[in-house]
Phi, psi and omega in degrees: 000131177269110176275167177300328179290322177292325178292327174294320175300319182293320177298315176301312182291329177296317178302311186302309181295324179299315179298321174301316178293319176307312185283334175300312182285329178285342184263355181299129179095353176270168182259189184295328183293332177284313184298314190263344179223010175067017182070018187050055190223019182284134174279180189286323184287315182290322177300309183301302186294321180289331177290318181286323176294319179292330178294303191273100183274199177300344177307317183303322182261346181234299186293319184289306177296325177300317182289329172295314181299323181269326189245356171100186189288349178295332181289342179295339179290341173297312178300319177296312180300320179295319175299315176299317180292323175301317180294312180304317183296313181297313190281322184258329189261315195308302188293322178299307181302322180294321180287319183290320185291330175288316176299331182270058176065032177050058187290145184247347178231161177298308173308319179295320183295318182298324179283317180288336174300332181254009178049047187240150176258002177289121184278002187301318183290321179298315179297312179301313180299316182295326178292317178300314174310304183303319183291305185282332174292324179297315176304310183297317180297320178302319180296320174298316179302317181296315173306312184294320178304312182293325177290322178304314182294328179290318183287318180242090184301339180295339180278359188290328182279352182218068185299328180296327179294322181295318179294322181293316179298318180295312182297319185297316182296316183297313187302313190296309184283329170296318176299319185277311194264345182071207185297315181293324176297317182291317177302313182288319176297318177299322175307305183290325178292324174297322177295312181300319181293317183292319178296318180301311182297319180285326188288326189290304181293333176290317177294319182300313180296317188280324192255342185245153181269109187259142173274091186285359183294335181295335184280340176266350184297137186237128178244110181065024177091001176236135182287134174289359177263001179265116181301334184284348178282351178292151176292163181296332184289323182291317183292319181290319178295319179299314176293332176297335178306320184296331179298332181303332187294332179289348181241014180274102188295325183289344176265312182289340178295331172297325177293333181286340191265358192278160185293304187199183188294325181294326175297316182295324180297314180291321183296324179298311176303311183294315184297316181296314179301313177307309185286328173298311177296319183289317181291316177309315181290325181290329178289316179299320180299314181296314178301315178293330176298336177294331180263012181240120193303317183301327185280341179294326178293340176291323176294317182299326183260012178067023180248035183298339180290349181264015183302313183296316180300317183294316183295316184298315183288334178279312187290311186260056182265175170068234180295349182259016183298326178299314180302317178298322180295317179292331177284321175293335177292339174302324175293313175303318176302320179293317180293316180294317185296331177277313183295324181291322176296315183290322171302317180290321182293309178300323175296310183300323181293317178297308185294317185278331185255344180236305186297308184289309185288337188252315186260325184223079188292328180265018181300141177282166180298323177299316180292323175295322175300311183290327171296317178299315182297319172306311178305321174302316178297317185295308178306312179300322177296313177300317179299320181303311182292328174293317182294323185274354179290160188269007184293151178300317176305312184293340181273352188248110184296317182299320182295317183294313181295312172317310187291316180291316180298317180295318180297315181291313182304317185290314190285314190256334186305306179301316184295315180300311184301311179296321183296336183262343186231004179229111181298329187281355184298140183238166179302315180293322179300321177295322176297316180295325177291321177293309181294315180302310184294319176298316183293316181293326178296315184291316178301311182295322180299321186267337182252327191233022178299329179296346179296333181087004181256123183300133189298344180297321180297304180288331176293320180297310181298317181295321181291323178297307185300314178305314182295323180283323181292318183289326177294323183286325178289323178295157175296156180301140175309152182285173181297320182298320178296321182291322177295324174299314180298317180293326180293323180287320182296319184272352185295144175256141174267111181242000000 
């Protein structure tokens, strides 16, 4: 039986697949630059909302509010850190990266940019970056698959007995439109999905306050003289770890590649304003939803059952029941939108990195554009299949969206954040320093995650510091960059984006 919620899902998925088909037929005859970077033609709204939608996965509507509901206000600092990191990324990195990537031989991937920035033909850095991409992006895509699977089961209860089928359907839809349409399809679907996510996040807390009888006594409760609703009652570890999330933005390839795809500097200025407003409203609404959930009886049972990640789903299905069931279906589609908007971007960036940074320069230097495009599409399939098996595994970590996102976000931020910043702001930075920064940051992040997680300090913080120190020390030990590299730096600094 097709319920109103299922009907809403069908309408949403038909629209997403339609976008993929449109760009598949429009992109025939175009090259890898168009498929992987949209021909550097993205406008301000699409750039901003696709960047933020690809940033905020199903974690925004499930993992983040669920962690606040279960673990308290210390988790709010993650949202504060992300808002600050988003603003810093748009203000300090976006315009410079757009100029530097074009000056560095019109680079279309982050690893390609980092190599071209140092005018080297040595493929070592590109290979290292591509390997890190493949590992952490596969984990990240798995987190999106888990989020989509959970929503499918809630909307279609018949799938509860066969959760892997729900996972398979979700993965298949993402694969089809990413496989067919490339960067433009991903950006345009992410644009509409970003609007859906914001509308859903704002609607739930507003309607909850207006229409529901909340128990506001929980907000006045005092434990040891401190209100649990006060974010400043969090420990210094919670605050430090939360703010450290913001550092991750500088190294998120699926986000910063949007900066490289824009038309000109005017687009970036508008995009920055739109993107910052979007993320502040979205994170604020997610926090409000979690806090209000504390005063709403049905959501308290979720924490007791370890199902706190379903707080948004539970609120939507309860608030928009009966004649509003179709609206509930559209709002729940926002979670699927969030998960898809991140997974599709990550699949495409990982694929572009493999084809442009490993396959073409090492295995098939004379590969045609058509061959490169189809290799990229095959890599999309391979990564998605591996992510599917991670998401469908029975391990505790694979079942927790927050854990998967923690691991991937920390890995990218530690490996690439310091290197991207130094490449844009330090003329003395060297190729060997970049390699040291990527390797040092990634290794410390992984070691801290596996050996020192009990310290309560998020691995991104020590990983980022280690990556930065390694990059600076090795660059200072290494010989000074050549005159040509310094001229490229000066050219990029003074260039205008038209």
